A tleap script that builds the chain and sets N, CA, C and O, in Angstrom:
source leaprc.protein.ff14SB
mol = sequence {
  NMET LEU LYS VAL TYR GLU ASN THR SER HIE
  THR ASN LEU LYS PRO ALA LYS SER ALA ILE
  ASN ASP GLN VAL PHE ILE GLU GLY LEU VAL
  LEU GLN ALA GLN ILE GLY VAL PHE GLU SER
  GLU ARG GLY ILE GLU GLN PRO VAL ARG PHE
  ASP ILE SER VAL ASP LEU GLY PHE LEU GLU
  ASN THR ILE THR ASP PRO THR GLN ASN ILE
  LEU ARG TYR ASP TYR ILE VAL GLU ASP VAL
  LYS LYS LEU LEU SER LYS GLY HIE ILE ASP
  LEU VAL GLU THR LEU ALA GLU SER VAL ALA
  GLU ILE CYS LEU LEU TYR ASP ARG ALA GLU
  GLN ALA THR VAL SER VAL SER LYS LEU SER
  ALA PHE ALA GLU ALA GLU ALA VAL GLY VAL
  ARG ILE THR ARG TYR ARG ASP CALA
}
set mol.1.N position { 0.842 -1.171 0.000 }
set mol.1.CA position { 0.000 0.000 0.000 }
set mol.1.C position { 0.894 1.244 0.000 }
set mol.1.O position { 1.868 1.317 0.749 }
set mol.2.N position { 0.560 2.200 -0.831 }
set mol.2.CA position { 1.301 3.447 -0.911 }
set mol.2.C position { 0.639 4.459 -0.006 }
set mol.2.O position { -0.562 4.711 -0.102 }
set mol.3.N position { 1.435 5.036 0.874 }
set mol.3.CA position { 0.914 6.040 1.780 }
set mol.3.C position { 1.509 7.391 1.380 }
set mol.3.O position { 2.728 7.526 1.270 }
set mol.4.N position { 0.662 8.378 1.165 }
set mol.4.CA position { 1.102 9.700 0.743 }
set mol.4.C position { 0.935 10.656 1.915 }
set mol.4.O position { -0.134 10.748 2.518 }
set mol.5.N position { 2.015 11.362 2.222 }
set mol.5.CA position { 1.994 12.339 3.295 }
set mol.5.C position { 1.980 13.736 2.710 }
set mol.5.O position { 2.699 14.033 1.755 }
set mol.6.N position { 1.164 14.579 3.286 }
set mol.6.CA position { 1.143 15.965 2.833 }
set mol.6.C position { 2.272 16.712 3.526 }
set mol.6.O position { 2.389 16.681 4.751 }
set mol.7.N position { 3.103 17.384 2.733 }
set mol.7.CA position { 4.230 18.124 3.285 }
set mol.7.C position { 4.370 19.426 2.508 }
set mol.7.O position { 4.778 19.430 1.347 }
set mol.8.N position { 4.031 20.511 3.153 }
set mol.8.CA position { 4.128 21.809 2.496 }
set mol.8.C position { 5.401 22.549 2.871 }
set mol.8.O position { 5.599 23.677 2.419 }
set mol.9.N position { 6.264 21.960 3.673 }
set mol.9.CA position { 7.476 22.651 4.117 }
set mol.9.C position { 8.523 22.757 3.010 }
set mol.9.O position { 9.488 23.506 3.160 }
set mol.10.N position { 8.362 22.035 1.912 }
set mol.10.CA position { 9.352 22.063 0.842 }
set mol.10.C position { 9.483 23.435 0.198 }
set mol.10.O position { 10.494 23.710 -0.449 }
set mol.11.N position { 8.497 24.297 0.356 }
set mol.11.CA position { 8.577 25.614 -0.265 }
set mol.11.C position { 9.645 26.490 0.380 }
set mol.11.O position { 10.049 27.493 -0.208 }
set mol.12.N position { 10.106 26.135 1.565 }
set mol.12.CA position { 11.139 26.907 2.264 }
set mol.12.C position { 12.526 26.319 2.097 }
set mol.12.O position { 13.496 26.863 2.624 }
set mol.13.N position { 12.635 25.224 1.377 }
set mol.13.CA position { 13.925 24.554 1.243 }
set mol.13.C position { 14.757 25.202 0.143 }
set mol.13.O position { 14.230 25.632 -0.883 }
set mol.14.N position { 16.064 25.263 0.375 }
set mol.14.CA position { 17.000 25.717 -0.644 }
set mol.14.C position { 17.906 24.545 -0.977 }
set mol.14.O position { 18.337 23.828 -0.074 }
set mol.15.N position { 18.203 24.335 -2.244 }
set mol.15.CA position { 19.084 23.227 -2.600 }
set mol.15.C position { 20.514 23.507 -2.140 }
set mol.15.O position { 20.963 24.653 -2.113 }
set mol.16.N position { 21.207 22.448 -1.785 }
set mol.16.CA position { 22.626 22.583 -1.465 }
set mol.16.C position { 23.359 22.998 -2.725 }
set mol.16.O position { 22.999 22.579 -3.825 }
set mol.17.N position { 24.389 23.821 -2.568 }
set mol.17.CA position { 25.121 24.298 -3.740 }
set mol.17.C position { 25.634 23.148 -4.595 }
set mol.17.O position { 25.665 23.255 -5.821 }
set mol.18.N position { 26.030 22.072 -3.973 }
set mol.18.CA position { 26.560 20.938 -4.736 }
set mol.18.C position { 25.466 20.178 -5.474 }
set mol.18.O position { 25.764 19.347 -6.333 }
set mol.19.N position { 24.198 20.452 -5.150 }
set mol.19.CA position { 23.098 19.731 -5.779 }
set mol.19.C position { 22.430 20.532 -6.895 }
set mol.19.O position { 21.451 20.075 -7.485 }
set mol.20.N position { 22.948 21.708 -7.182 }
set mol.20.CA position { 22.342 22.547 -8.213 }
set mol.20.C position { 22.516 21.898 -9.581 }
set mol.20.O position { 23.611 21.472 -9.947 }
set mol.21.N position { 21.430 21.832 -10.320 }
set mol.21.CA position { 21.492 21.325 -11.676 }
set mol.21.C position { 20.566 22.144 -12.568 }
set mol.21.O position { 19.800 21.595 -13.361 }
set mol.22.N position { 20.648 23.464 -12.427 }
set mol.22.CA position { 19.869 24.339 -13.293 }
set mol.22.C position { 20.541 24.375 -14.654 }
set mol.22.O position { 21.768 24.346 -14.755 }
set mol.23.N position { 19.736 24.437 -15.686 }
set mol.23.CA position { 20.274 24.445 -17.042 }
set mol.23.C position { 19.552 25.463 -17.905 }
set mol.23.O position { 18.364 25.736 -17.733 }
set mol.24.N position { 20.302 26.004 -18.825 }
set mol.24.CA position { 19.741 26.765 -19.935 }
set mol.24.C position { 19.963 25.884 -21.155 }
set mol.24.O position { 21.044 25.319 -21.317 }
set mol.25.N position { 18.960 25.758 -22.012 }
set mol.25.CA position { 19.148 24.890 -23.173 }
set mol.25.C position { 18.564 25.506 -24.427 }
set mol.25.O position { 17.635 26.313 -24.394 }
set mol.26.N position { 19.146 25.090 -25.519 }
set mol.26.CA position { 18.684 25.451 -26.858 }
set mol.26.C position { 18.592 24.124 -27.607 }
set mol.26.O position { 19.595 23.425 -27.754 }
set mol.27.N position { 17.422 23.780 -28.072 }
set mol.27.CA position { 17.245 22.511 -28.776 }
set mol.27.C position { 16.746 22.765 -30.193 }
set mol.27.O position { 15.859 23.588 -30.422 }
set mol.28.N position { 17.328 22.051 -31.120 }
set mol.28.CA position { 16.849 22.094 -32.486 }
set mol.28.C position { 17.144 23.375 -33.231 }
set mol.28.O position { 16.397 23.757 -34.132 }
set mol.29.N position { 18.225 24.044 -32.866 }
set mol.29.CA position { 18.642 25.235 -33.601 }
set mol.29.C position { 19.269 24.785 -34.909 }
set mol.29.O position { 20.312 24.132 -34.902 }
set mol.30.N position { 18.647 25.124 -36.031 }
set mol.30.CA position { 19.150 24.716 -37.342 }
set mol.30.C position { 19.643 25.954 -38.079 }
set mol.30.O position { 18.893 26.901 -38.318 }
set mol.31.N position { 20.923 25.920 -38.431 }
set mol.31.CA position { 21.559 27.015 -39.154 }
set mol.31.C position { 22.306 26.458 -40.355 }
set mol.31.O position { 22.673 25.284 -40.378 }
set mol.32.N position { 22.525 27.293 -41.336 }
set mol.32.CA position { 23.310 26.896 -42.500 }
set mol.32.C position { 24.797 27.081 -42.174 }
set mol.32.O position { 25.196 28.091 -41.594 }
set mol.33.N position { 25.594 26.105 -42.550 }
set mol.33.CA position { 27.032 26.161 -42.247 }
set mol.33.C position { 27.837 25.612 -43.419 }
set mol.33.O position { 27.392 24.725 -44.148 }
set mol.34.N position { 29.015 26.160 -43.573 }
set mol.34.CA position { 29.996 25.601 -44.498 }
set mol.34.C position { 30.866 24.672 -43.662 }
set mol.34.O position { 31.724 25.122 -42.903 }
set mol.35.N position { 30.636 23.380 -43.811 }
set mol.35.CA position { 31.313 22.427 -42.931 }
set mol.35.C position { 31.561 21.110 -43.665 }
set mol.35.O position { 30.738 20.665 -44.466 }
set mol.36.N position { 32.692 20.507 -43.381 }
set mol.36.CA position { 32.988 19.186 -43.917 }
set mol.36.C position { 34.389 19.095 -44.498 }
set mol.36.O position { 34.948 20.084 -44.971 }
set mol.37.N position { 34.938 17.904 -44.454 }
set mol.37.CA position { 36.299 17.680 -44.945 }
set mol.37.C position { 36.332 17.235 -46.404 }
set mol.37.O position { 37.387 17.273 -47.036 }
set mol.38.N position { 35.198 16.816 -46.940 }
set mol.38.CA position { 35.179 16.327 -48.311 }
set mol.38.C position { 35.149 17.485 -49.303 }
set mol.38.O position { 34.571 18.538 -49.031 }
set mol.39.N position { 35.772 17.278 -50.443 }
set mol.39.CA position { 35.812 18.309 -51.482 }
set mol.39.C position { 34.403 18.712 -51.905 }
set mol.39.O position { 34.157 19.876 -52.223 }
set mol.40.N position { 33.482 17.758 -51.911 }
set mol.40.CA position { 32.103 18.041 -52.312 }
set mol.40.C position { 31.382 18.975 -51.323 }
set mol.40.O position { 30.335 19.537 -51.646 }
set mol.41.N position { 31.947 19.134 -50.127 }
set mol.41.CA position { 31.333 20.001 -49.111 }
set mol.41.C position { 31.925 21.411 -49.109 }
set mol.41.O position { 31.450 22.284 -48.384 }
set mol.42.N position { 32.940 21.628 -49.903 }
set mol.42.CA position { 33.596 22.942 -49.956 }
set mol.42.C position { 32.761 23.909 -50.796 }
set mol.42.O position { 32.249 23.559 -51.860 }
set mol.43.N position { 32.644 25.121 -50.291 }
set mol.43.CA position { 31.959 26.170 -51.038 }
set mol.43.C position { 30.443 26.104 -51.016 }
set mol.43.O position { 29.775 26.871 -51.710 }
set mol.44.N position { 29.897 25.189 -50.222 }
set mol.44.CA position { 28.436 25.106 -50.120 }
set mol.44.C position { 28.033 25.180 -48.649 }
set mol.44.O position { 28.833 24.917 -47.751 }
set mol.45.N position { 26.790 25.540 -48.433 }
set mol.45.CA position { 26.241 25.518 -47.078 }
set mol.45.C position { 25.320 24.317 -46.949 }
set mol.45.O position { 24.683 23.892 -47.914 }
set mol.46.N position { 25.264 23.783 -45.745 }
set mol.46.CA position { 24.348 22.690 -45.470 }
set mol.46.C position { 23.726 22.900 -44.100 }
set mol.46.O position { 24.316 23.571 -43.253 }
set mol.47.N position { 22.547 22.340 -43.865 }
set mol.47.CA position { 21.894 22.545 -42.567 }
set mol.47.C position { 22.598 21.762 -41.460 }
set mol.47.O position { 22.929 20.585 -41.605 }
set mol.48.N position { 22.811 22.468 -40.349 }
set mol.48.CA position { 23.436 21.870 -39.177 }
set mol.48.C position { 22.535 22.154 -37.978 }
set mol.48.O position { 22.076 23.279 -37.776 }
set mol.49.N position { 22.296 21.122 -37.199 }
set mol.49.CA position { 21.455 21.255 -36.008 }
set mol.49.C position { 22.336 21.335 -34.773 }
set mol.49.O position { 23.312 20.598 -34.633 }
set mol.50.N position { 21.966 22.253 -33.875 }
set mol.50.CA position { 22.660 22.418 -32.598 }
set mol.50.C position { 21.689 22.131 -31.467 }
set mol.50.O position { 20.567 22.636 -31.452 }
set mol.51.N position { 22.132 21.315 -30.522 }
set mol.51.CA position { 21.424 21.117 -29.256 }
set mol.51.C position { 22.442 21.446 -28.175 }
set mol.51.O position { 23.490 20.807 -28.076 }
set mol.52.N position { 22.127 22.439 -27.375 }
set mol.52.CA position { 23.081 22.973 -26.410 }
set mol.52.C position { 22.426 23.018 -25.038 }
set mol.52.O position { 21.299 23.494 -24.902 }
set mol.53.N position { 23.124 22.526 -24.024 }
set mol.53.CA position { 22.661 22.723 -22.650 }
set mol.53.C position { 23.850 23.170 -21.808 }
set mol.53.O position { 24.965 22.668 -21.947 }
set mol.54.N position { 23.575 24.122 -20.939 }
set mol.54.CA position { 24.613 24.692 -20.095 }
set mol.54.C position { 24.168 24.567 -18.648 }
set mol.54.O position { 23.125 25.097 -18.263 }
set mol.55.N position { 24.961 23.865 -17.849 }
set mol.55.CA position { 24.690 23.751 -16.415 }
set mol.55.C position { 25.176 25.019 -15.731 }
set mol.55.O position { 26.281 25.501 -15.979 }
set mol.56.N position { 24.320 25.545 -14.862 }
set mol.56.CA position { 24.609 26.813 -14.212 }
set mol.56.C position { 24.985 26.619 -12.751 }
set mol.56.O position { 24.445 25.748 -12.069 }
set mol.57.N position { 25.908 27.431 -12.286 }
set mol.57.CA position { 26.274 27.422 -10.875 }
set mol.57.C position { 25.222 28.143 -10.053 }
set mol.57.O position { 24.404 28.893 -10.585 }
set mol.58.N position { 25.254 27.912 -8.773 }
set mol.58.CA position { 24.297 28.496 -7.838 }
set mol.58.C position { 24.528 29.992 -7.712 }
set mol.58.O position { 25.669 30.450 -7.656 }
set mol.59.N position { 23.457 30.738 -7.668 }
set mol.59.CA position { 23.534 32.181 -7.481 }
set mol.59.C position { 22.545 32.558 -6.390 }
set mol.59.O position { 21.340 32.362 -6.551 }
set mol.60.N position { 23.042 33.098 -5.282 }
set mol.60.CA position { 22.221 33.419 -4.104 }
set mol.60.C position { 21.058 34.364 -4.408 }
set mol.60.O position { 19.967 34.188 -3.866 }
set mol.61.N position { 21.272 35.352 -5.260 }
set mol.61.CA position { 20.302 36.430 -5.417 }
set mol.61.C position { 19.244 36.182 -6.482 }
set mol.61.O position { 18.532 37.119 -6.842 }
set mol.62.N position { 19.111 34.995 -6.990 }
set mol.62.CA position { 18.170 34.795 -8.091 }
set mol.62.C position { 16.723 34.997 -7.682 }
set mol.62.O position { 15.889 35.325 -8.526 }
set mol.63.N position { 16.402 34.808 -6.405 }
set mol.63.CA position { 15.017 35.001 -5.971 }
set mol.63.C position { 14.700 36.491 -5.875 }
set mol.63.O position { 13.617 36.916 -6.278 }
set mol.64.N position { 15.630 37.291 -5.346 }
set mol.64.CA position { 15.377 38.715 -5.197 }
set mol.64.C position { 15.680 39.490 -6.476 }
set mol.64.O position { 15.060 40.526 -6.716 }
set mol.65.N position { 16.597 39.029 -7.291 }
set mol.65.CA position { 16.955 39.716 -8.533 }
set mol.65.C position { 17.172 38.673 -9.621 }
set mol.65.O position { 18.312 38.306 -9.906 }
set mol.66.N position { 16.084 38.187 -10.239 }
set mol.66.CA position { 16.222 37.090 -11.199 }
set mol.66.C position { 16.966 37.449 -12.480 }
set mol.66.O position { 17.337 36.552 -13.237 }
set mol.67.N position { 17.194 38.724 -12.741 }
set mol.67.CA position { 17.891 39.097 -13.974 }
set mol.67.C position { 19.390 39.244 -13.777 }
set mol.67.O position { 20.119 39.472 -14.742 }
set mol.68.N position { 19.860 39.119 -12.546 }
set mol.68.CA position { 21.288 39.294 -12.284 }
set mol.68.C position { 22.076 38.105 -12.823 }
set mol.68.O position { 21.805 36.956 -12.474 }
set mol.69.N position { 23.047 38.394 -13.671 }
set mol.69.CA position { 23.970 37.397 -14.207 }
set mol.69.C position { 23.263 36.192 -14.825 }
set mol.69.O position { 23.657 35.050 -14.588 }
set mol.70.N position { 22.230 36.443 -15.611 }
set mol.70.CA position { 21.578 35.340 -16.301 }
set mol.70.C position { 22.372 34.974 -17.545 }
set mol.70.O position { 23.107 35.794 -18.095 }
set mol.71.N position { 22.215 33.765 -17.966 }
set mol.71.CA position { 22.839 33.315 -19.204 }
set mol.71.C position { 21.766 33.421 -20.271 }
set mol.71.O position { 20.764 32.707 -20.219 }
set mol.72.N position { 21.963 34.288 -21.219 }
set mol.72.CA position { 20.944 34.560 -22.232 }
set mol.72.C position { 21.173 33.695 -23.457 }
set mol.72.O position { 22.211 33.779 -24.113 }
set mol.73.N position { 20.185 32.864 -23.754 }
set mol.73.CA position { 20.320 31.990 -24.906 }
set mol.73.C position { 20.310 32.754 -26.213 }
set mol.73.O position { 20.852 32.271 -27.208 }
set mol.74.N position { 19.705 33.944 -26.240 }
set mol.74.CA position { 19.754 34.730 -27.481 }
set mol.74.C position { 21.188 35.171 -27.781 }
set mol.74.O position { 21.572 35.273 -28.946 }
set mol.75.N position { 21.982 35.433 -26.739 }
set mol.75.CA position { 23.394 35.766 -26.959 }
set mol.75.C position { 24.166 34.563 -27.487 }
set mol.75.O position { 25.018 34.704 -28.365 }
set mol.76.N position { 23.870 33.382 -26.954 }
set mol.76.CA position { 24.546 32.172 -27.427 }
set mol.76.C position { 24.218 31.939 -28.901 }
set mol.76.O position { 25.113 31.640 -29.692 }
set mol.77.N position { 22.957 32.072 -29.274 }
set mol.77.CA position { 22.562 31.881 -30.673 }
set mol.77.C position { 23.304 32.880 -31.560 }
set mol.77.O position { 23.815 32.505 -32.616 }
set mol.78.N position { 23.367 34.125 -31.150 }
set mol.78.CA position { 24.088 35.132 -31.944 }
set mol.78.C position { 25.570 34.799 -32.059 }
set mol.78.O position { 26.167 34.979 -33.120 }
set mol.79.N position { 26.165 34.312 -30.970 }
set mol.79.CA position { 27.588 33.937 -31.008 }
set mol.79.C position { 27.833 32.755 -31.953 }
set mol.79.O position { 28.848 32.721 -32.649 }
set mol.80.N position { 26.922 31.801 -31.981 }
set mol.80.CA position { 27.050 30.669 -32.904 }
set mol.80.C position { 26.932 31.165 -34.347 }
set mol.80.O position { 27.681 30.726 -35.219 }
set mol.81.N position { 26.008 32.062 -34.591 }
set mol.81.CA position { 25.861 32.626 -35.944 }
set mol.81.C position { 27.136 33.354 -36.367 }
set mol.81.O position { 27.574 33.220 -37.510 }
set mol.82.N position { 27.732 34.124 -35.455 }
set mol.82.CA position { 28.982 34.825 -35.760 }
set mol.82.C position { 30.096 33.832 -36.078 }
set mol.82.O position { 30.880 34.043 -37.003 }
set mol.83.N position { 30.157 32.765 -35.316 }
set mol.83.CA position { 31.156 31.721 -35.545 }
set mol.83.C position { 31.008 31.130 -36.941 }
set mol.83.O position { 31.996 30.951 -37.653 }
set mol.84.N position { 29.792 30.833 -37.322 }
set mol.84.CA position { 29.539 30.249 -38.651 }
set mol.84.C position { 29.826 31.227 -39.785 }
set mol.84.O position { 30.179 30.818 -40.891 }
set mol.85.N position { 29.676 32.505 -39.509 }
set mol.85.CA position { 29.902 33.512 -40.559 }
set mol.85.C position { 31.384 33.689 -40.885 }
set mol.85.O position { 31.717 34.337 -41.878 }
set mol.86.N position { 32.265 33.136 -40.083 }
set mol.86.CA position { 33.708 33.280 -40.316 }
set mol.86.C position { 34.208 32.411 -41.462 }
set mol.86.O position { 35.338 32.592 -41.916 }
set mol.87.N position { 33.405 31.481 -41.935 }
set mol.87.CA position { 33.805 30.673 -43.075 }
set mol.87.C position { 33.798 29.183 -42.791 }
set mol.87.O position { 33.230 28.719 -41.802 }
set mol.88.N position { 34.438 28.451 -43.677 }
set mol.88.CA position { 34.416 26.990 -43.667 }
set mol.88.C position { 35.071 26.407 -42.408 }
set mol.88.O position { 36.114 26.872 -41.947 }
set mol.89.N position { 34.418 25.376 -41.875 }
set mol.89.CA position { 34.930 24.605 -40.736 }
set mol.89.C position { 35.019 23.162 -41.207 }
set mol.89.O position { 34.053 22.620 -41.745 }
set mol.90.N position { 36.160 22.545 -41.009 }
set mol.90.CA position { 36.341 21.179 -41.492 }
set mol.90.C position { 35.529 20.148 -40.710 }
set mol.90.O position { 34.850 19.315 -41.309 }
set mol.91.N position { 35.592 20.197 -39.387 }
set mol.91.CA position { 35.056 19.113 -38.570 }
set mol.91.C position { 33.911 19.559 -37.663 }
set mol.91.O position { 33.941 20.658 -37.108 }
set mol.92.N position { 32.911 18.705 -37.517 }
set mol.92.CA position { 31.844 18.977 -36.552 }
set mol.92.C position { 32.410 18.993 -35.131 }
set mol.92.O position { 31.901 19.703 -34.263 }
set mol.93.N position { 33.462 18.210 -34.900 }
set mol.93.CA position { 34.102 18.200 -33.579 }
set mol.93.C position { 34.671 19.581 -33.240 }
set mol.93.O position { 34.537 20.058 -32.113 }
set mol.94.N position { 35.300 20.207 -34.216 }
set mol.94.CA position { 35.857 21.547 -34.016 }
set mol.94.C position { 34.752 22.551 -33.732 }
set mol.94.O position { 34.887 23.404 -32.855 }
set mol.95.N position { 33.667 22.448 -34.473 }
set mol.95.CA position { 32.536 23.347 -34.271 }
set mol.95.C position { 31.931 23.151 -32.881 }
set mol.95.O position { 31.626 24.130 -32.201 }
set mol.96.N position { 31.756 21.916 -32.458 }
set mol.96.CA position { 31.196 21.637 -31.130 }
set mol.96.C position { 32.096 22.199 -30.032 }
set mol.96.O position { 31.608 22.790 -29.069 }
set mol.97.N position { 33.402 22.016 -30.175 }
set mol.97.CA position { 34.364 22.556 -29.196 }
set mol.97.C position { 34.241 24.075 -29.101 }
set mol.97.O position { 34.249 24.634 -28.004 }
set mol.98.N position { 34.129 24.737 -30.242 }
set mol.98.CA position { 34.030 26.195 -30.259 }
set mol.98.C position { 32.740 26.674 -29.600 }
set mol.98.O position { 32.752 27.670 -28.877 }
set mol.99.N position { 31.646 25.992 -29.835 }
set mol.99.CA position { 30.374 26.364 -29.224 }
set mol.99.C position { 30.436 26.149 -27.710 }
set mol.99.O position { 29.959 26.993 -26.951 }
set mol.100.N position { 31.012 25.042 -27.266 }
set mol.100.CA position { 31.154 24.798 -25.827 }
set mol.100.C position { 32.006 25.890 -25.179 }
set mol.100.O position { 31.700 26.360 -24.084 }
set mol.101.N position { 33.056 26.277 -25.853 }
set mol.101.CA position { 33.929 27.340 -25.349 }
set mol.101.C position { 33.162 28.655 -25.196 }
set mol.101.O position { 33.327 29.361 -24.201 }
set mol.102.N position { 32.336 28.976 -26.166 }
set mol.102.CA position { 31.494 30.178 -26.091 }
set mol.102.C position { 30.603 30.124 -24.852 }
set mol.102.O position { 30.493 31.104 -24.115 }
set mol.103.N position { 29.976 28.986 -24.630 }
set mol.103.CA position { 29.058 28.838 -23.496 }
set mol.103.C position { 29.772 28.985 -22.159 }
set mol.103.O position { 29.231 29.578 -21.225 }
set mol.104.N position { 30.979 28.449 -22.064 }
set mol.104.CA position { 31.711 28.473 -20.800 }
set mol.104.C position { 32.334 29.829 -20.485 }
set mol.104.O position { 32.931 30.002 -19.422 }
set mol.105.N position { 32.205 30.782 -21.387 }
set mol.105.CA position { 32.671 32.145 -21.106 }
set mol.105.C position { 31.761 32.867 -20.111 }
set mol.105.O position { 32.183 33.835 -19.478 }
set mol.106.N position { 30.529 32.410 -19.971 }
set mol.106.CA position { 29.603 33.028 -19.029 }
set mol.106.C position { 29.985 32.668 -17.595 }
set mol.106.O position { 30.370 31.534 -17.310 }
set mol.107.N position { 29.875 33.647 -16.697 }
set mol.107.CA position { 30.298 33.465 -15.306 }
set mol.107.C position { 29.628 32.278 -14.625 }
set mol.107.O position { 30.292 31.524 -13.914 }
set mol.108.N position { 28.345 32.101 -14.827 }
set mol.108.CA position { 27.615 31.037 -14.127 }
set mol.108.C position { 27.746 29.674 -14.787 }
set mol.108.O position { 27.383 28.663 -14.186 }
set mol.109.N position { 28.250 29.627 -15.996 }
set mol.109.CA position { 28.342 28.360 -16.727 }
set mol.109.C position { 29.402 27.465 -16.099 }
set mol.109.O position { 30.553 27.873 -15.938 }
set mol.110.N position { 29.014 26.256 -15.749 }
set mol.110.CA position { 29.947 25.292 -15.168 }
set mol.110.C position { 30.237 24.131 -16.111 }
set mol.110.O position { 31.316 23.539 -16.064 }
set mol.111.N position { 29.283 23.811 -16.957 }
set mol.111.CA position { 29.418 22.682 -17.872 }
set mol.111.C position { 28.563 22.956 -19.095 }
set mol.111.O position { 27.473 23.519 -18.988 }
set mol.112.N position { 29.057 22.560 -20.250 }
set mol.112.CA position { 28.278 22.714 -21.483 }
set mol.112.C position { 28.275 21.392 -22.235 }
set mol.112.O position { 29.315 20.756 -22.407 }
set mol.113.N position { 27.101 20.993 -22.674 }
set mol.113.CA position { 26.963 19.824 -23.528 }
set mol.113.C position { 26.429 20.328 -24.865 }
set mol.113.O position { 25.395 20.992 -24.931 }
set mol.114.N position { 27.155 19.996 -25.920 }
set mol.114.CA position { 26.837 20.503 -27.253 }
set mol.114.C position { 26.751 19.334 -28.227 }
set mol.114.O position { 27.664 18.514 -28.313 }
set mol.115.N position { 25.650 19.271 -28.954 }
set mol.115.CA position { 25.505 18.325 -30.063 }
set mol.115.C position { 25.488 19.129 -31.346 }
set mol.115.O position { 24.778 20.128 -31.461 }
set mol.116.N position { 26.277 18.682 -32.308 }
set mol.116.CA position { 26.283 19.277 -33.637 }
set mol.116.C position { 25.985 18.151 -34.615 }
set mol.116.O position { 26.698 17.148 -34.655 }
set mol.117.N position { 24.926 18.322 -35.403 }
set mol.117.CA position { 24.482 17.276 -36.326 }
set mol.117.C position { 24.375 17.823 -37.738 }
set mol.117.O position { 23.744 18.853 -37.974 }
set mol.118.N position { 24.995 17.126 -38.663 }
set mol.118.CA position { 24.829 17.437 -40.086 }
set mol.118.C position { 23.565 16.712 -40.548 }
set mol.118.O position { 23.445 15.495 -40.406 }
set mol.119.N position { 22.630 17.478 -41.099 }
set mol.119.CA position { 21.320 16.924 -41.413 }
set mol.119.C position { 21.202 16.343 -42.814 }
set mol.119.O position { 20.247 15.623 -43.105 }
set mol.120.N position { 22.156 16.645 -43.684 }
set mol.120.CA position { 22.028 16.148 -45.053 }
set mol.120.C position { 23.249 15.351 -45.505 }
set mol.120.O position { 23.506 15.232 -46.703 }
set mol.121.N position { 23.993 14.813 -44.558 }
set mol.121.CA position { 25.216 14.079 -44.898 }
set mol.121.C position { 24.919 12.755 -45.613 }
set mol.121.O position { 25.627 12.382 -46.548 }
set mol.122.N position { 23.875 12.051 -45.174 }
set mol.122.CA position { 23.520 10.762 -45.762 }
set mol.122.C position { 22.018 10.696 -45.971 }
set mol.122.O position { 21.247 11.054 -45.081 }
set mol.123.N position { 21.610 10.248 -47.122 }
set mol.123.CA position { 20.180 10.109 -47.393 }
set mol.123.C position { 19.536 9.099 -46.452 }
set mol.123.O position { 18.360 9.218 -46.110 }
set mol.124.N position { 20.315 8.106 -46.038 }
set mol.124.CA position { 19.771 7.031 -45.191 }
set mol.124.C position { 19.691 7.407 -43.713 }
set mol.124.O position { 19.085 6.676 -42.929 }
set mol.125.N position { 20.288 8.525 -43.319 }
set mol.125.CA position { 20.307 8.907 -41.900 }
set mol.125.C position { 19.660 10.272 -41.706 }
set mol.125.O position { 19.848 11.184 -42.511 }
set mol.126.N position { 18.914 10.394 -40.649 }
set mol.126.CA position { 18.314 11.674 -40.293 }
set mol.126.C position { 19.393 12.702 -39.970 }
set mol.126.O position { 19.278 13.871 -40.339 }
set mol.127.N position { 20.443 12.261 -39.279 }
set mol.127.CA position { 21.531 13.159 -38.891 }
set mol.127.C position { 22.752 12.349 -38.481 }
set mol.127.O position { 22.643 11.203 -38.044 }
set mol.128.N position { 23.919 12.971 -38.633 }
set mol.128.CA position { 25.171 12.418 -38.112 }
set mol.128.C position { 25.919 13.553 -37.440 }
set mol.128.O position { 25.816 14.702 -37.868 }
set mol.129.N position { 26.667 13.246 -36.399 }
set mol.129.CA position { 27.383 14.316 -35.725 }
set mol.129.C position { 28.072 13.871 -34.456 }
set mol.129.O position { 28.403 12.699 -34.278 }
set mol.130.N position { 28.277 14.833 -33.583 }
set mol.130.CA position { 28.965 14.570 -32.317 }
set mol.130.C position { 28.215 15.229 -31.168 }
set mol.130.O position { 27.458 16.181 -31.357 }
set mol.131.N position { 28.446 14.700 -29.982 }
set mol.131.CA position { 27.965 15.302 -28.733 }
set mol.131.C position { 29.147 15.335 -27.777 }
set mol.131.O position { 29.775 14.310 -27.510 }
set mol.132.N position { 29.443 16.524 -27.264 }
set mol.132.CA position { 30.553 16.656 -26.327 }
set mol.132.C position { 30.067 17.336 -25.051 }
set mol.132.O position { 29.071 18.059 -25.055 }
set mol.133.N position { 30.779 17.093 -23.977 }
set mol.133.CA position { 30.548 17.790 -22.702 }
set mol.133.C position { 31.880 18.346 -22.246 }
set mol.133.O position { 32.882 17.633 -22.186 }
set mol.134.N position { 31.875 19.630 -21.926 }
set mol.134.CA position { 33.084 20.302 -21.448 }
set mol.134.C position { 32.765 21.017 -20.141 }
set mol.134.O position { 31.649 21.491 -19.928 }
set mol.135.N position { 33.775 21.082 -19.267 }
set mol.135.CA position { 33.632 21.666 -17.958 }
set mol.135.C position { 34.502 22.903 -17.817 }
set mol.135.O position { 35.556 23.018 -18.444 }
set mol.136.N position { 34.047 23.812 -16.994 }
set mol.136.CA position { 34.842 24.990 -16.684 }
set mol.136.C position { 36.053 24.548 -15.873 }
set mol.136.O position { 35.947 23.710 -14.978 }
set mol.137.N position { 37.210 25.126 -16.203 }
set mol.137.CA position { 38.412 24.846 -15.406 }
set mol.137.C position { 38.193 25.359 -13.989 }
set mol.137.O position { 37.605 26.420 -13.779 }
set mol.138.N position { 38.675 24.589 -13.029 }
set mol.138.CA position { 38.500 24.967 -11.615 }
set mol.138.C position { 39.296 26.185 -11.245 }
set mol.138.O position { 39.254 26.625 -10.096 }
savepdb mol mol.pdb
quit
């Protein structure tokens, strides 16, 4: 038998700093990119999908000032667009590393997980790519 207890005291609880797992995420961002090592991929753009999640460190003042030191996903999207505008990138791994690096520049960012998927690489596959996780240096 399952017994359910009513407990309203949880509204006063604060998570331990080590237990924080707040994230900002961007899923399904599709942008055109010049990417690939094959000669057939040079000089053309192809659709690339980005899935990005950034784990955030604890910030004491978020309840009283929720806009203080937020990580803005619109800035991340703009930074990714700027990165792509610089020209051809050979490897999806290189692109993923660069995006993770951008994310970890934010003060609250502790970890970034980035997936980069080429959507038109193979007719038989929906997508191919990489997923990486990088951590802020201590």
